C-alpha positions as CSV (number, residue, x, y, z in Angstrom):
1,M,-92.0,44.7,-34.8
2,K,-91.3,48.5,-35.2
3,L,-93.9,49.2,-32.6
4,F,-92.4,46.9,-30.1
5,S,-90.7,49.6,-28.0
6,A,-93.7,51.9,-28.2
7,S,-95.9,49.1,-26.9
8,M,-93.5,48.4,-24.1
9,L,-93.6,52.1,-23.2
10,A,-97.4,52.0,-23.2
11,V,-97.4,49.0,-20.8
12,A,-94.9,50.7,-18.5
13,L,-96.9,53.9,-18.4
14,L,-100.2,52.1,-17.8
15,A,-98.5,50.1,-15.0
16,G,-97.9,53.3,-13.2
17,C,-101.4,54.6,-13.6
18,G,-103.0,53.1,-10.5
19,G,-105.4,55.1,-8.4
20,G,-104.8,56.4,-4.9
21,D,-101.7,58.0,-3.3
22,D,-99.6,54.8,-3.4
23,N,-98.2,55.6,-6.8
24,S,-97.8,59.4,-6.4
25,N,-94.1,59.2,-5.6
26,V,-93.2,56.5,-8.1
27,A,-90.9,57.6,-11.0
28,P,-91.8,56.3,-14.5
29,I,-89.7,53.4,-15.6
30,A,-87.1,54.2,-18.2
31,L,-87.2,52.0,-21.3
32,P,-84.9,51.7,-24.3
33,S,-86.0,53.4,-27.5
34,T,-85.3,50.8,-30.0
35,Q,-87.1,49.2,-32.9
36,V,-86.4,46.4,-35.5
37,T,-85.6,47.6,-39.0
38,D,-84.6,45.2,-41.8
39,G,-84.1,42.4,-39.4
40,A,-81.8,44.3,-37.0
41,V,-82.3,46.2,-33.7
42,V,-81.7,49.9,-34.1
43,D,-82.1,52.9,-31.8
44,A,-84.9,55.5,-32.1
45,N,-82.8,57.4,-34.7
46,G,-82.3,54.3,-36.9
47,M,-78.7,53.8,-35.9
48,S,-77.6,50.1,-35.8
49,L,-76.9,48.3,-32.6
50,Y,-74.4,45.6,-32.1
51,V,-73.5,42.7,-29.8
52,F,-70.0,41.5,-28.9
53,D,-69.0,37.8,-28.8
54,K,-66.8,38.4,-25.7
55,D,-69.9,39.4,-23.6
56,T,-71.6,36.6,-21.7
57,A,-75.4,36.7,-22.0
58,G,-77.0,37.4,-18.6
59,N,-74.0,38.1,-16.5
60,G,-74.9,41.7,-16.1
61,K,-71.5,43.1,-17.3
62,S,-69.9,44.5,-20.4
63,A,-66.6,43.1,-21.8
64,C,-66.1,46.3,-23.8
65,N,-64.5,49.0,-21.7
66,G,-61.8,51.6,-22.0
67,Q,-60.6,52.1,-25.7
68,C,-63.1,49.4,-26.8
69,A,-65.9,51.6,-25.6
70,N,-64.6,54.6,-27.5
71,N,-65.0,52.5,-30.7
72,W,-68.1,50.8,-29.6
73,P,-70.1,53.2,-27.5
74,P,-72.7,51.5,-25.2
75,L,-76.4,52.1,-25.5
76,S,-76.6,54.1,-22.3
77,A,-79.4,53.4,-19.8
78,P,-80.5,56.0,-17.2
79,D,-80.2,55.3,-13.5
80,N,-83.9,54.4,-13.2
81,A,-83.8,51.9,-16.0
82,Q,-85.4,48.5,-15.2
83,S,-85.4,45.2,-17.0
84,I,-88.5,44.5,-19.1
85,G,-89.2,41.8,-21.6
86,S,-86.1,41.1,-23.7
87,Y,-84.3,44.2,-22.3
88,S,-82.2,44.2,-19.2
89,V,-79.7,46.6,-17.7
90,V,-75.9,45.9,-17.1
91,Q,-73.6,47.8,-14.9
92,R,-70.5,49.1,-16.7
93,N,-67.0,49.2,-15.1
94,E,-67.1,53.0,-14.8
95,G,-70.4,52.8,-12.9
96,T,-72.8,53.8,-15.7
97,K,-75.7,51.6,-16.9
98,Q,-76.1,50.1,-20.4
99,W,-79.1,48.4,-22.1
100,A,-78.8,44.7,-23.0
101,Y,-81.0,42.7,-25.4
102,N,-81.6,39.1,-24.6
103,G,-78.9,39.4,-22.0
104,L,-76.2,40.9,-24.3
105,P,-75.1,44.5,-23.9
106,L,-75.9,46.7,-26.9
107,Y,-73.3,49.0,-28.6
108,F,-73.1,51.5,-31.5
109,Y,-70.1,51.5,-33.9
110,F,-68.2,54.7,-34.2
111,K,-67.8,54.4,-38.0
112,D,-71.6,54.3,-38.5
113,A,-72.4,57.8,-39.6
114,K,-76.1,57.7,-40.6
115,P,-79.2,55.6,-40.0
116,G,-79.0,52.3,-41.8
117,D,-75.2,52.1,-41.7
118,R,-74.0,48.6,-40.7
119,L,-70.3,49.0,-40.9
120,G,-69.7,47.2,-37.6
121,D,-71.3,43.9,-38.6
122,G,-68.6,41.3,-38.7
123,V,-65.7,43.5,-37.5
124,G,-62.9,41.3,-36.1
125,G,-65.3,38.3,-36.4
126,V,-66.7,39.2,-32.9
127,W,-69.1,42.1,-33.6
128,H,-72.6,41.4,-35.0
129,L,-75.8,43.3,-35.6
130,A,-78.2,42.8,-32.7
131,R,-81.1,40.8,-34.1
132,P,-84.5,39.9,-32.6
């Protein structure tokens, strides 16, 4: 499972490798850099990612904004991000984009200081590690 994002990247890059001039102006698709470690989804640096019970899977929005987002920073997605596989993109209230996994927006926890920290799991009974 650790190679999941790397294989998604390879598929996306190969998809853009057609012949002819038709693809010459097509920007590469941005994908999330995540992997599964010890049963949880983490970013490329090994930092834990979380989901929020107040988010509704698949509605394309985040329920964590303002002060909430200061404590639970979103996993940002670039403007050219596109949904692929289990990953989708949600539009945040302030206009930025955020990655979602299985329809649920992904967040970091501000108290996690190093890779492998999972201090946000269970906070308030509504925050949980993102799991495959």
